[in-house]
N, C-alpha and C positions, 0 to 999 in steps of 0.2 A: 504494500500500500504506500502511496506517496503522500506525505503530509507536508504542509508548509512549515518552515523551520522557525523556531523561536530564536531571537537575538542571542548570540553567543555569550553575552555578558550575563545572561540569566540561565535558568535551567528548565528542563522538562522532565517529567516523570511519566513513565508508562504504566498503566494499570492492566493487569491480566496478561494477555499475550503481547502487550506492548504497543498496541495500536490506538488506544484511547489516550489522548494527550492531556496531561494535567499540568498547567503552567502556574508557577507561583513565584512572585518577586515583588519588588516595591518600586517599580519604575513609574515615572511621570505621575505619581500620586494615585495610580489606579491599582496597584497591587501586583501587576505582572508586566513583563516586557512587551514591547511592540513587535508584532510579527513582521518579518522582513519579506516584502514582496519580491518576486523574481526581477532581476535587472531588465531594462528594456532591451529588445533584440538588437544585435549588431547589424548595421547595414550590410546588405549582400551586394557584392560587385560582380556583375556578369560582363565578360568580355566577349563581344561578338565580332568575328572576322568575316568581312565580305570581300569579294574579288579586289585585288590590288588595283590602284594604290590606296584604296580607302579602308581605314580601320576605324570602326565605331566603338567607343567605350561607353557602355551604358551602366549607370549606377542605379540600383533599385533598392529602396529602403523598405524592408518588409513591414507590413502593418502589425500593430500589437496583436498578440494572440487572442483569439476569442475565449472568453471565460468559460471554463468547463466545470459545471457543478457549482453548488453553493458551499459557503463556509458557515457552519453553524457553531454556536457556543452553548455549552451546557454548564449550568451552575448547579452543582449537586447539593444535597443537604449535607452530606459528608460521605466519604468513601471508606467507612469503617466496618462494613459487614458484607456478607455474601449477597444479600438482597440488593443493595445499592450498587455494588461492583458489577454484578451481572446485568442489572438494569442498564447501566452506562454502556456496557459492552454490546448489548442488544441494539442500543441507539447507534453506536459507532458502526456496527456491521450493516445496519439498515442504510445509514448515510453512505457508506462505502459502496454498497450494492447499487446505489442510485447515482454514483459518480460524485458524491459530496464528501466534504471533510468535516469532522467534528472535533472541537477542542473542549475538553472537560476540565473544569476547575473545582477544587475542593476547598470550601470555606472553613472547614473544621468546626462546624456548628456555630459560626459567628455571623450574626446578622450584618454587622458592620463590614465584614470581609465580603459578604455577598453583594452588598450595595456598591462597594468599591469595584468588585469584579465586573458587575454589570456595566459600569462606566468604562472600564478597560475594554470589555468585549466590543462596545460600540465605538469608542474613540481610538483605541489602540489596535485591536485585532480587526476592526471594521467587518464584523460578522454580518451575515444576511438575516439572521434571526437567532433568538435565544430560547432554549428550553430550561426551565428552572423549577426546583423543588424549594419553594420559599420557606425560610425558617420562621417567619412571622406573617400573619394575615394582614397586619397593619404597618409594621416598621419597614417592610420591603415595598410598600405601595408606591412611594414617591420615586424610587429608583426605577421600578418597572415601568411606571407611567412615563417617566422621562425618556426611557429607551424607546417606548412605543411612539412618543411624540417626535423622535428623531427618524421615524420611518422603519424602525427595527421591530418586527413582530415578536411578541413574547408569549410562549405557551407554557402554562403551569402543569406540572405533573406531581403526583404523590401527595403534595400539599398545595395550598391555594392562597390567594390574597383577595381582599375586599375591594375590588376595582371593576368598574364597568368597561374599562379599556382593554382588559385581557380578552383576546378573541375566543379562547377556549381553554379549559382545564380538563385534566384526565386523572381521575382518582376514584377510589372507593369511597363510599359513605362510611366514615369512621364509626359512626353510631351503629350502622347495620353490621359492620365488620365485627365490632365488639359483641354486639347482640348475638351474632351467629354462634360464637364459641361459648358465650354464657348460656345460651339456650341449649346448646348441644351437651354441655356438662350437666346442667340442671336436669335435662331430660334423661340422661344416662343414670344419674343418681336416683331419680324417681323410679325408673324401671328396675333398678337394683334394690329398691325398697329401703333406701337410706332414710332414717328418721332422726332428725337432729335433736341433740340434747340442749338444755338451756344455755350452756356456756360454749357451745360450738360456734365456730366462726369461719369465714373464708377471707382470703387475701387477694387483692388486685394490685398488681405492680404497674404504676404508670411509667411509660418510657419517656421520662423528662420531668418537668415541673408543671404545676397547674397552669402556669403562664403559657406553656407551649400549646398551641391551639388544638392539636390532635389528642392531647392527653385527656382532658375532661370528656371529649367525645368518645374515645375508645373505652375509657374506664366506665363512663355512663352507660355505654352500650352493653358492656359485659355485665354490669350490675343489673340492668333492666332485664336482660335475657335470663340471668340466673334467678332473679326474684320472682319470675313467673311461676317457678316451682317451689322456691323456698323464700317466701316473703319475710319470714321472721328471723332468718339467719343474719347475724351481724357481719357486716362487710368492713374489713380493715383495708384502707387504701394506703399504699406506700408509693413514694415518688423517688425514682432513681434519676438524679440529675445527669444530663448527658446520655441518658439511656445506658448508663454504665453497668456492666455485668458485676463488677466488684461491689459497687454500691448496692445493687440488688441483693447479692449474697449477704452482705453485712446487715442490711435492714431486715431482710426476711428472717435470718437466724436470730437476730435480736428480738423480733416480734414473737417468734415461736418460743424462745426462751422465757420471755416475759409472761406469755400466756400459760406456759407450763404444759402445753399439749399441742399436738399437730392440728393444723386447720383441716376442716372437711374438704375444702377445695382451694386451689391456688391458681392464679392466672398471670401469665406474662403477656405483654402487649406489643412486643416487637422481638426481632431476632435475639438481641443482646440480653434483654430482660428475661426472655424465655430460658436462655442458658443459665442465667443467674438463679432463676427459680429452681431449676433441676439441681444445680450445684448446691444450693442451700439445703435442699431435702437430703441430698447425699451426705453432706457434712453433719446433718442432724440424725443420720441413720433412719430417715423416714422415706427413702426412695424405694418403696415396696411395690412390686408388680401388681397390676390389676387382677382381682380375683382372690388375692391373699389378704388375711386380716391386717388391718392397719394401713391399707392403701389410701393415699391422699389423691383425690381426683385432680388432675392437672390439665388445664386448657391453655393453648398458646395461639397468639396471633402471629402469623408467619411461621413457616416450617423450614428453617435452615437445616443443613446436613446433620448437625448434632441432635436437633429435636426429632428429625426423622428416625435417627438411630434409637432414641429414647422411646419413641412411639412403638417401634418394632419390639423393644424389650418389655413393653407394657407399663412403662413409667408414666408416659404422657398419654392421655386418653383421647384428646381431640385437638386438631389443629385447623385453623382457618387461614386461608391464603388469599391474597390479592394478586392480580396479574402483573407483577412488576416488570417483566420483560416487555409487555405491551405498552407500559408507560414510556419506555424508551423508544421503541420503533414508531408508536403512534405520534409521539411528539414531533419527530422528524417528518412523518407523513403529513401532519397538519401544517407544519411550517412550509413544506414544499407546496402544499395546496394553496396556502395564503399567498405565497410569492408568485405562483403561476396563474392563479385564477381570482385572487382576492378573498376577503373574509366572507363575502356572501356565498361562496362555494362551500363553506363549512356546514356541517349538519345543523339544522335550525333547532332552537329550543322547542320542545314538544315532540320532536321526532324520536325514533328508536333506532339506534345503530345496530346493524346486523353485519355478519361476515359470511358472504356467499360468493365464492370465486366463480360460480356459474352465471352470475348476474352482472350487469353493468354497474360501475361504481357511481356513487352519488345518490341523490334523492330518487326514490322509486316512483312508479306511476301512481301508487296509492297516496302519495303525498305525506305518508306517515313514517315510512322506513327509509333509512339512509344506509347504503351499502359501502363499507370500507374494506378494501382488499389490499393490505400491505404485502408486497411481494418481496421475499427474501431468499437468499441462497443459504445452503447449509455451510456453517463455519465451524471448523474443528470438531466435526461430528455432531453439531447442535443446530437445529432449526428453531429459531426463537419463536416463530409464529405458531409452534405447537402448543404454546400457552394460549388457549383459545376460549377462555371463559370471560373475556373482557367486554363483549358487546353489552349494551344496556341503554337506558333512557338518557336523553339529553335534557337536563333541567336547567333552571336559572339559579345562579349564585351571584349575588351582588351585581346584577345587571349583565353578567356574561354567561356564555354557554359552559355547562359542566357535563362532560360525559361521565356518567356514574357507572363505574365498572362493576363487574360481578365478584362474588365471593365463592370460594370452594372449600368445603369442610371435609377433612380427611379423618379416618379412623385408623387404628393399628392394623386393621384388616385390609384397608384400601390404600394406605399411604405409599406402598412400594410401587404401585402402578398408576396412581392418580396423575392427571395431566397438570400437576402443579410445577412451579418454576424449578424447584430443587431437583426434580426428576429430569426435566428438560435439559438443564445446564450441567448435569453430573460430570460430563467429560471436560467442561471448562474448569472444574474445581479439582481435578486430579493433578 
């Protein structure tokens, strides 16, 4: 793959196979160095000889090369777990398959860094469009709207902002995401005949602080789903700053020690807190397989490789997944659509997005369904579009389109073959 080079004074970092570019520096006040464009072509001299005595020397200056493909910028949430790394790789491969280049920047969970990076991508890298997982629904608004005002479209994925200027966002409903796993665990416990005692409790670990917009939504969804079956069980909420695994382990073990008994159920709400929940149970000697006395029911939002292994062992009972790979390739898909056909070509609010390669793309004759067919090649043994549970309704969020993607719930019996992202990208992680 051919990428544009970063200024030698700065550095580049490759994620995964080395084709996703993550730039970081502090040049011109924007956090990263300016991309160096190819030098102008050297004039070509053609010497044409005609019958003597006349020799004609013709100098032809070649025209600047026609631009091939778009240059996109990605501003990740952070690149600290399998979920986000593989998401970025799917975006990169989709861009590459369509003749484009993608630069991915890692703000390391800093809103300020995200806002600086947005300015760099527009003014320094001169990208054609930006895909971003915003860290704040409000603090990122000004920078995102500024970029859009410069003529650079911005598509949000995984997280969102409160702005009518965003053409479209792509993410799951965090409330429904949480509710799916809360409901699944509550339903399983009910079928197993679990009758709580007066001092029984359940733990929900928030992947961040209550100020992070996704945290109260996911936690609230989990609690709502679980309370359908056990309305009187006390819920203890724990917040792991930075979604840290170590903080999760520390706070969960402290809570269990203070209570003097294991919880009835415990929930992680992202890849890293999921692992922290399991590790805490192991350290407390409470990681007991399903069906044996003393089993703690465990539900997880997102199923990374470690959690898949724990499900197969019977430690984790249910896992809910969002289609992270689709966040990557759909962001580039919609950016291309905006640049080529304009925002009006996007799926309208009120429509339902479908995926049907046998039908033409775009709004269908019924005026209600919109067909999206992202076409990708297989890379390193992985076809990212095999994560196919992303189609869903397009609703309104603060004045812009929101493609509300689907949720897939796995069990220990189904997780090995489910069409979830961890199974699709298995070869990428070896």
